[in-house]
DOROVO-691596 format. One record per residue (C-alpha): residue number from 1; residue in three letters; x, z, y. Coordinates in steps of 0.1 Angstrom, whole numbers, plus 5000, padded with zeros to 4 digits. Layout:
BEGIN
+-----+---------+------+------+-------+
! num ! residuo ! east !   up ! north !
+-----+---------+------+------+-------+
! NUM !     ALA !    X !    Z !     Y !
...
+-----+---------+------+------+-------+
This chain:
BEGIN
+-----+---------+------+------+-------+
! num ! residuo ! east !   up ! north !
+-----+---------+------+------+-------+
!   1 !     MET ! 0913 ! 4345 !  6826 !
!   2 !     ASP ! 0939 ! 4338 !  6852 !
!   3 !     MET ! 0921 ! 4341 !  6885 !
!   4 !     ARG ! 0951 ! 4338 !  6908 !
!   5 !     PHE ! 0946 ! 4313 !  6936 !
!   6 !     ASP ! 0971 ! 4293 !  6957 !
!   7 !     THR ! 0952 ! 4288 !  6989 !
!   8 !     VAL ! 0919 ! 4298 !  7005 !
!   9 !     TYR ! 0899 ! 4272 !  7025 !
!  10 !     TYR ! 0873 ! 4289 !  7047 !
!  11 !     GLU ! 0845 ! 4282 !  7072 !
!  12 !     PRO ! 0851 ! 4306 !  7101 !
!  13 !     ASN ! 0815 ! 4318 !  7102 !
!  14 !     ALA ! 0820 ! 4332 !  7067 !
!  15 !     PHE ! 0834 ! 4362 !  7084 !
!  16 !     ASP ! 0800 ! 4369 !  7100 !
!  17 !     TYR ! 0790 ! 4383 !  7065 !
!  18 !     GLU ! 0800 ! 4414 !  7048 !
!  19 !     LEU ! 0811 ! 4395 !  7017 !
!  20 !     GLY ! 0832 ! 4372 !  7038 !
!  21 !     GLN ! 0851 ! 4401 !  7053 !
!  22 !     MET ! 0856 ! 4416 !  7019 !
!  23 !     LEU ! 0871 ! 4384 !  7006 !
!  24 !     ARG ! 0893 ! 4381 !  7037 !
!  25 !     ASP ! 0908 ! 4415 !  7029 !
!  26 !     LYS ! 0910 ! 4409 !  6991 !
!  27 !     TYR ! 0930 ! 4376 !  6996 !
!  28 !     ALA ! 0949 ! 4385 !  7027 !
!  29 !     TYR ! 0982 ! 4377 !  7010 !
!  30 !     LEU ! 0973 ! 4340 !  7005 !
!  31 !     PRO ! 0975 ! 4311 !  7029 !
!  32 !     TRP ! 0941 ! 4306 !  7047 !
!  33 !     VAL ! 0932 ! 4271 !  7059 !
!  34 !     GLN ! 0902 ! 4268 !  7083 !
!  35 !     ILE ! 0878 ! 4240 !  7075 !
!  36 !     GLU ! 0846 ! 4227 !  7092 !
!  37 !     ASN ! 0825 ! 4223 !  7061 !
!  38 !     HIS ! 0830 ! 4234 !  7025 !
!  39 !     ASN ! 0816 ! 4200 !  7014 !
!  40 !     ARG ! 0842 ! 4179 !  7032 !
!  41 !     ILE ! 0878 ! 4189 !  7029 !
!  42 !     PRO ! 0896 ! 4155 !  7035 !
!  43 !     GLU ! 0930 ! 4166 !  7020 !
!  44 !     LEU ! 0914 ! 4176 !  6988 !
!  45 !     THR ! 0890 ! 4147 !  6984 !
!  46 !     ALA ! 0920 ! 4124 !  6989 !
!  47 !     ALA ! 0940 ! 4140 !  6961 !
!  48 !     ASP ! 0947 ! 4120 !  6929 !
!  49 !     ASN ! 0928 ! 4126 !  6897 !
!  50 !     ARG ! 0960 ! 4139 !  6882 !
!  51 !     ASP ! 0960 ! 4168 !  6907 !
!  52 !     PHE ! 0927 ! 4181 !  6892 !
!  53 !     GLN ! 0943 ! 4212 !  6877 !
!  54 !     LYS ! 0961 ! 4220 !  6910 !
!  55 !     LEU ! 0928 ! 4216 !  6929 !
!  56 !     LYS ! 0912 ! 4242 !  6906 !
!  57 !     ARG ! 0937 ! 4268 !  6920 !
!  58 !     HIS ! 0921 ! 4266 !  6954 !
!  59 !     LEU ! 0893 ! 4289 !  6965 !
!  60 !     ILE ! 0868 ! 4277 !  6990 !
!  61 !     ILE ! 0847 ! 4302 !  7010 !
!  62 !     GLY ! 0817 ! 4292 !  7031 !
!  63 !     VAL ! 0780 ! 4296 !  7039 !
!  64 !     ARG ! 0754 ! 4279 !  7017 !
!  65 !     LYS ! 0731 ! 4258 !  7039 !
!  66 !     THR ! 0711 ! 4240 !  7012 !
!  67 !     HIS ! 0684 ! 4262 !  6995 !
!  68 !     ARG ! 0663 ! 4236 !  6977 !
!  69 !     TYR ! 0647 ! 4249 !  6945 !
!  70 !     MET ! 0643 ! 4224 !  6917 !
!  71 !     PRO ! 0614 ! 4229 !  6891 !
!  72 !     ASN ! 0626 ! 4236 !  6856 !
!  73 !     HIS ! 0606 ! 4238 !  6824 !
!  74 !     LYS ! 0631 ! 4251 !  6799 !
!  75 !     VAL ! 0640 ! 4288 !  6803 !
!  76 !     SER ! 0631 ! 4292 !  6839 !
!  77 !     ASP ! 0606 ! 4280 !  6865 !
!  78 !     TRP ! 0632 ! 4271 !  6891 !
!  79 !     LEU ! 0668 ! 4261 !  6893 !
!  80 !     VAL ! 0681 ! 4280 !  6923 !
!  81 !     PRO ! 0713 ! 4272 !  6943 !
!  82 !     TYR ! 0730 ! 4305 !  6945 !
!  83 !     THR ! 0762 ! 4323 !  6954 !
!  84 !     SER ! 0787 ! 4298 !  6940 !
!  85 !     SER ! 0793 ! 4262 !  6929 !
!  86 !     GLY ! 0820 ! 4247 !  6908 !
!  87 !     CYS ! 0842 ! 4268 !  6885 !
!  88 !     ARG ! 0878 ! 4279 !  6878 !
!  89 !     ALA ! 0876 ! 4268 !  6841 !
!  90 !     MET ! 0883 ! 4232 !  6831 !
!  91 !     CYS ! 0858 ! 4222 !  6804 !
!  92 !     LEU ! 0865 ! 4185 !  6798 !
!  93 !     TYR ! 0827 ! 4176 !  6797 !
!  94 !     CYS ! 0817 ! 4197 !  6828 !
!  95 !     TYR ! 0786 ! 4181 !  6843 !
!  96 !     LEU ! 0795 ! 4195 !  6877 !
!  97 !     ILE ! 0821 ! 4168 !  6880 !
!  98 !     CYS ! 0793 ! 4143 !  6883 !
!  99 !     ASN ! 0783 ! 4160 !  6915 !
! 100 !     TYR ! 0816 ! 4171 !  6929 !
! 101 !     ASN ! 0841 ! 4147 !  6913 !
! 102 !     LYS ! 0876 ! 4162 !  6912 !
! 103 !     CYS ! 0865 ! 4187 !  6938 !
! 104 !     ALA ! 0847 ! 4209 !  6912 !
! 105 !     TYR ! 0867 ! 4239 !  6923 !
! 106 !     LEU ! 0852 ! 4272 !  6929 !
! 107 !     ARG ! 0832 ! 4276 !  6961 !
! 108 !     LEU ! 0819 ! 4310 !  6971 !
! 109 !     PHE ! 0789 ! 4314 !  6995 !
! 110 !     VAL ! 0789 ! 4346 !  7014 !
! 111 !     ASN ! 0753 ! 4347 !  7027 !
! 112 !     ARG ! 0740 ! 4363 !  6995 !
! 113 !     GLU ! 0714 ! 4385 !  7013 !
! 114 !     GLN ! 0697 ! 4354 !  7027 !
! 115 !     MET ! 0696 ! 4337 !  6993 !
! 116 !     LEU ! 0682 ! 4367 !  6975 !
! 117 !     ASP ! 0657 ! 4374 !  7002 !
! 118 !     ARG ! 0644 ! 4338 !  6998 !
! 119 !     MET ! 0641 ! 4341 !  6961 !
! 120 !     LEU ! 0623 ! 4375 !  6962 !
! 121 !     LYS ! 0599 ! 4360 !  6988 !
! 122 !     LYS ! 0591 ! 4330 !  6965 !
! 123 !     ASP ! 0586 ! 4353 !  6936 !
! 124 !     ALA ! 0562 ! 4376 !  6956 !
! 125 !     ALA ! 0542 ! 4346 !  6968 !
! 126 !     ALA ! 0536 ! 4330 !  6934 !
! 127 !     ALA ! 0504 ! 4334 !  6915 !
! 128 !     VAL ! 0524 ! 4347 !  6885 !
! 129 !     PRO ! 0559 ! 4362 !  6882 !
! 130 !     GLN ! 0586 ! 4335 !  6883 !
! 131 !     THR ! 0619 ! 4331 !  6864 !
! 132 !     PHE ! 0649 ! 4318 !  6884 !
! 133 !     GLU ! 0679 ! 4301 !  6869 !
! 134 !     ILE ! 0707 ! 4312 !  6892 !
! 135 !     GLY ! 0737 ! 4300 !  6872 !
! 136 !     SER ! 0732 ! 4262 !  6870 !
! 137 !     ASN ! 0760 ! 4254 !  6896 !
! 138 !     SER ! 0787 ! 4278 !  6884 !
! 139 !     ASP ! 0795 ! 4305 !  6859 !
! 140 !     LEU ! 0783 ! 4337 !  6876 !
! 141 !     LEU ! 0800 ! 4360 !  6852 !
! 142 !     LEU ! 0834 ! 4345 !  6862 !
! 143 !     GLU ! 0824 ! 4346 !  6899 !
! 144 !     ASN ! 0814 ! 4383 !  6895 !
! 145 !     THR ! 0850 ! 4392 !  6888 !
! 146 !     ILE ! 0857 ! 4382 !  6924 !
! 147 !     THR ! 0826 ! 4391 !  6943 !
! 148 !     ASP ! 0805 ! 4417 !  6924 !
! 149 !     ASN ! 0775 ! 4395 !  6932 !
! 150 !     LEU ! 0758 ! 4402 !  6899 !
! 151 !     HIS ! 0758 ! 4439 !  6907 !
! 152 !     PHE ! 0742 ! 4432 !  6940 !
! 153 !     THR ! 0717 ! 4407 !  6926 !
! 154 !     ILE ! 0706 ! 4422 !  6893 !
! 155 !     GLU ! 0698 ! 4457 !  6906 !
! 156 !     ARG ! 0680 ! 4446 !  6938 !
! 157 !     PHE ! 0659 ! 4420 !  6918 !
! 158 !     ALA ! 0651 ! 4447 !  6893 !
! 159 !     ARG ! 0637 ! 4469 !  6921 !
! 160 !     GLU ! 0619 ! 4443 !  6941 !
! 161 !     GLY ! 0613 ! 4413 !  6919 !
! 162 !     ARG ! 0583 ! 4407 !  6896 !
! 163 !     GLY ! 0598 ! 4380 !  6874 !
! 164 !     ASN ! 0632 ! 4373 !  6859 !
! 165 !     LEU ! 0666 ! 4360 !  6866 !
! 166 !     THR ! 0687 ! 4342 !  6841 !
! 167 !     PHE ! 0721 ! 4326 !  6839 !
! 168 !     PRO ! 0744 ! 4312 !  6812 !
! 169 !     THR ! 0781 ! 4320 !  6807 !
! 170 !     LYS ! 0812 ! 4311 !  6787 !
! 171 !     PHE ! 0829 ! 4343 !  6795 !
! 172 !     ASP ! 0830 ! 4379 !  6782 !
! 173 !     MET ! 0836 ! 4401 !  6812 !
! 174 !     VAL ! 0804 ! 4420 !  6808 !
! 175 !     ASN ! 0815 ! 4456 !  6809 !
! 176 !     PRO ! 0807 ! 4461 !  6846 !
! 177 !     LEU ! 0771 ! 4450 !  6840 !
! 178 !     LEU ! 0763 ! 4472 !  6810 !
! 179 !     ALA ! 0753 ! 4503 !  6830 !
! 180 !     LEU ! 0733 ! 4485 !  6857 !
! 181 !     ASP ! 0696 ! 4493 !  6863 !
! 182 !     HIS ! 0684 ! 4458 !  6852 !
! 183 !     ARG ! 0650 ! 4469 !  6839 !
! 184 !     GLY ! 0649 ! 4440 !  6815 !
! 185 !     LYS ! 0645 ! 4415 !  6843 !
! 186 !     THR ! 0678 ! 4396 !  6838 !
! 187 !     ILE ! 0680 ! 4372 !  6808 !
! 188 !     PHE ! 0716 ! 4369 !  6797 !
! 189 !     ARG ! 0725 ! 4336 !  6779 !
! 190 !     MET ! 0758 ! 4331 !  6762 !
! 191 !     SER ! 0770 ! 4295 !  6757 !
! 192 !     VAL ! 0789 ! 4290 !  6724 !
! 193 !     ASN ! 0808 ! 4263 !  6706 !
! 194 !     PRO ! 0832 ! 4262 !  6676 !
! 195 !     GLN ! 0865 ! 4278 !  6684 !
! 196 !     GLU ! 0883 ! 4245 !  6678 !
! 197 !     ILE ! 0862 ! 4230 !  6705 !
! 198 !     ILE ! 0868 ! 4259 !  6728 !
! 199 !     ASP ! 0906 ! 4256 !  6723 !
! 200 !     ARG ! 0907 ! 4219 !  6728 !
! 201 !     ILE ! 0879 ! 4211 !  6753 !
! 202 !     GLU ! 0866 ! 4243 !  6770 !
! 203 !     LEU ! 0899 ! 4250 !  6787 !
! 204 !     GLY ! 0902 ! 4284 !  6804 !
! 205 !     THR ! 0871 ! 4300 !  6789 !
! 206 !     SER ! 0867 ! 4331 !  6766 !
! 207 !     THR ! 0872 ! 4328 !  6729 !
! 208 !     LEU ! 0842 ! 4327 !  6705 !
! 209 !     SER ! 0849 ! 4362 !  6692 !
! 210 !     ALA ! 0849 ! 4376 !  6727 !
! 211 !     ARG ! 0817 ! 4358 !  6736 !
! 212 !     ILE ! 0799 ! 4371 !  6705 !
! 213 !     ARG ! 0811 ! 4407 !  6712 !
! 214 !     ALA ! 0800 ! 4404 !  6748 !
! 215 !     LEU ! 0765 ! 4392 !  6738 !
! 216 !     ASN ! 0762 ! 4420 !  6714 !
! 217 !     ASP ! 0771 ! 4445 !  6741 !
! 218 !     VAL ! 0746 ! 4432 !  6767 !
! 219 !     ALA ! 0718 ! 4432 !  6740 !
! 220 !     GLU ! 0727 ! 4468 !  6732 !
! 221 !     ALA ! 0724 ! 4475 !  6769 !
! 222 !     GLY ! 0689 ! 4463 !  6769 !
! 223 !     TYR ! 0692 ! 4429 !  6785 !
! 224 !     PRO ! 0670 ! 4401 !  6770 !
! 225 !     VAL ! 0694 ! 4376 !  6755 !
! 226 !     GLY ! 0696 ! 4340 !  6745 !
! 227 !     LEU ! 0722 ! 4317 !  6727 !
! 228 !     LEU ! 0731 ! 4284 !  6742 !
! 229 !     ILE ! 0747 ! 4261 !  6717 !
! 230 !     ALA ! 0761 ! 4236 !  6742 !
! 231 !     PRO ! 0772 ! 4211 !  6745 !
! 232 !     VAL ! 0771 ! 4199 !  6710 !
! 233 !     ILE ! 0800 ! 4174 !  6707 !
! 234 !     LEU ! 0798 ! 4150 !  6678 !
! 235 !     LEU ! 0835 ! 4149 !  6668 !
! 236 !     PRO ! 0843 ! 4132 !  6635 !
! 237 !     ASP ! 0839 ! 4165 !  6616 !
! 238 !     TRP ! 0811 ! 4179 !  6637 !
! 239 !     LYS ! 0790 ! 4190 !  6607 !
! 240 !     ARG ! 0818 ! 4212 !  6594 !
! 241 !     LEU ! 0824 ! 4227 !  6629 !
! 242 !     TYR ! 0788 ! 4235 !  6637 !
! 243 !     GLY ! 0779 ! 4245 !  6602 !
! 244 !     GLU ! 0807 ! 4271 !  6604 !
! 245 !     LEU ! 0797 ! 4281 !  6639 !
! 246 !     ILE ! 0761 ! 4289 !  6628 !
! 247 !     GLU ! 0773 ! 4308 !  6597 !
! 248 !     ARG ! 0796 ! 4329 !  6619 !
! 249 !     LEU ! 0768 ! 4336 !  6644 !
! 250 !     ALA ! 0746 ! 4348 !  6616 !
! 251 !     ASP ! 0773 ! 4371 !  6603 !
! 252 !     GLU ! 0785 ! 4385 !  6637 !
! 253 !     LEU ! 0755 ! 4387 !  6660 !
! 254 !     SER ! 0737 ! 4420 !  6661 !
! 255 !     GLU ! 0701 ! 4424 !  6647 !
! 256 !     LYS ! 0689 ! 4429 !  6683 !
! 257 !     ILE ! 0699 ! 4393 !  6690 !
! 258 !     THR ! 0690 ! 4377 !  6657 !
! 259 !     HIS ! 0656 ! 4393 !  6657 !
! 260 !     ASN ! 0647 ! 4391 !  6695 !
! 261 !     GLY ! 0669 ! 4364 !  6710 !
! 262 !     PHE ! 0663 ! 4326 !  6714 !
! 263 !     ILE ! 0683 ! 4295 !  6711 !
! 264 !     GLU ! 0688 ! 4265 !  6733 !
! 265 !     ILE ! 0706 ! 4234 !  6721 !
! 266 !     ILE ! 0720 ! 4207 !  6744 !
! 267 !     LEU ! 0739 ! 4176 !  6732 !
! 268 !     MET ! 0768 ! 4165 !  6754 !
! 269 !     THR ! 0764 ! 4138 !  6781 !
! 270 !     TYR ! 0795 ! 4122 !  6796 !
! 271 !     SER ! 0803 ! 4100 !  6825 !
! 272 !     PHE ! 0828 ! 4074 !  6838 !
! 273 !     ILE ! 0840 ! 4100 !  6864 !
! 274 !     GLN ! 0847 ! 4126 !  6838 !
! 275 !     ASN ! 0866 ! 4101 !  6817 !
! 276 !     ALA ! 0887 ! 4089 !  6846 !
! 277 !     ILE ! 0897 ! 4125 !  6856 !
! 278 !     ASN ! 0904 ! 4136 !  6821 !
! 279 !     THR ! 0926 ! 4105 !  6814 !
! 280 !     ASP ! 0948 ! 4112 !  6844 !
! 281 !     ALA ! 0947 ! 4150 !  6845 !
! 282 !     PHE ! 0947 ! 4157 !  6807 !
! 283 !     PRO ! 0964 ! 4127 !  6791 !
! 284 !     ASN ! 0968 ! 4144 !  6757 !
! 285 !     ALA ! 0933 ! 4157 !  6756 !
! 286 !     VAL ! 0905 ! 4150 !  6731 !
! 287 !     GLN ! 0888 ! 4116 !  6738 !
! 288 !     LEU ! 0852 ! 4125 !  6743 !
! 289 !     PHE ! 0839 ! 4090 !  6749 !
! 290 !     ASN ! 0830 ! 4073 !  6717 !
! 291 !     ARG ! 0817 ! 4037 !  6718 !
! 292 !     GLU ! 0802 ! 4039 !  6683 !
! 293 !     THR ! 0780 ! 4069 !  6689 !
! 294 !     MET ! 0773 ! 4068 !  6727 !
! 295 !     THR ! 0752 ! 4045 !  6749 !
! 296 !     GLY ! 0746 ! 4041 !  6786 !
! 297 !     ARG ! 0724 ! 4065 !  6804 !
! 298 !     GLY ! 0721 ! 4054 !  6840 !
! 299 !     ARG ! 0749 ! 4042 !  6861 !
! 300 !     GLY ! 0783 ! 4053 !  6847 !
! 301 !     LYS ! 0767 ! 4079 !  6824 !
! 302 !     TYR ! 0767 ! 4081 !  6786 !
! 303 !     ARG ! 0747 ! 4100 !  6759 !
! 304 !     TYR ! 0746 ! 4099 !  6722 !
! 305 !     ARG ! 0726 ! 4071 !  6706 !
! 306 !     ASN ! 0692 ! 4080 !  6693 !
! 307 !     ASP ! 0702 ! 4078 !  6656 !
! 308 !     ALA ! 0732 ! 4101 !  6662 !
! 309 !     ARG ! 0710 ! 4126 !  6682 !
! 310 !     ALA ! 0684 ! 4126 !  6655 !
! 311 !     GLU ! 0709 ! 4133 !  6628 !
! 312 !     ALA ! 0724 ! 4162 !  6648 !
! 313 !     GLU ! 0690 ! 4176 !  6656 !
! 314 !     SER ! 0680 ! 4176 !  6620 !
! 315 !     PHE ! 0712 ! 4192 !  6608 !
! 316 !     LEU ! 0711 ! 4219 !  6634 !
! 317 !     ARG ! 0674 ! 4228 !  6629 !
! 318 !     LYS ! 0679 ! 4231 !  6591 !
! 319 !     ARG ! 0710 ! 4253 !  6594 !
! 320 !     ILE ! 0695 ! 4275 !  6620 !
! 321 !     SER ! 0662 ! 4279 !  6601 !
! 322 !     ARG ! 0682 ! 4290 !  6570 !
! 323 !     GLN ! 0707 ! 4313 !  6587 !
! 324 !     LEU ! 0690 ! 4325 !  6619 !
! 325 !     PRO ! 0654 ! 4322 !  6609 !
! 326 !     ALA ! 0640 ! 4347 !  6634 !
! 327 !     MET ! 0656 ! 4330 !  6664 !
! 328 !     PRO ! 0633 ! 4303 !  6679 !
! 329 !     ILE ! 0648 ! 4271 !  6692 !
! 330 !     LEU ! 0632 ! 4266 !  6726 !
! 331 !     TYR ! 0644 ! 4230 !  6729 !
! 332 !     ILE ! 0670 ! 4205 !  6719 !
! 333 !     SER ! 0680 ! 4181 !  6747 !
+-----+---------+------+------+-------+
């Protein structure tokens, strides 16, 4: 993954934190542009959609001010705003674009001590141990190559937390995490798709082979693991693609995963905003909006029609029950 940046935009109070100082030294060779607020950078919000790929080469550094936890009832108790938002990759369906529009570039928040303190306090005060989803706004494995925040987070939570952390990823840079003292309190979830979809739609992410190897490695290192088949994209030959994917997972995943892991399945949702950006920034890309299989879901958003969803769910459940019978499907959404 090419993690070179063109420019750093920063809030000046970021240097009040150890991580901010480290990033200042790490990227001292780049132009630094001072901003008032990481959420409002006029010259970037005014950019054209066709500049989306250029915007992704900017790094924004600030202090997270919003710490609202959202209840979640899938693999965690809470969705937690954590150390980053946005991403360097350019998946054409990225739901973060619905929140950030073309400004879905990587933002790093340097007040990690404050955020982890808050999470540990909430865990300690709860009647039962809590599970916190810390990767819903970014890909923390990718971020970790810049900040080492997962080292900081996983080991401290292992010592002081009662519950669990969890995050999904589309990347394979797991080697620095394998020797951490995680004590089984971090649930590592790998997002997978057929390689053809990775090549054409999940731009800038790790290959399927690399993701499978990485998941095998973290399972061998004792992490609890899950498999996230997401988003399922109903291209014209989707049955072939996902049938071959499930067969490959059954062949290449280790027994520790196929006997102890779990599966989540999420069908793709799409939006007018994503379609507008993709049309201008990736004119030759796969067309993800399909009028025949999709329907409106709120203002400017689309999802697959109920009949298409039912057919996909039935197909995936049958294939998984046959080829990965010991892996429970937690949900399909």
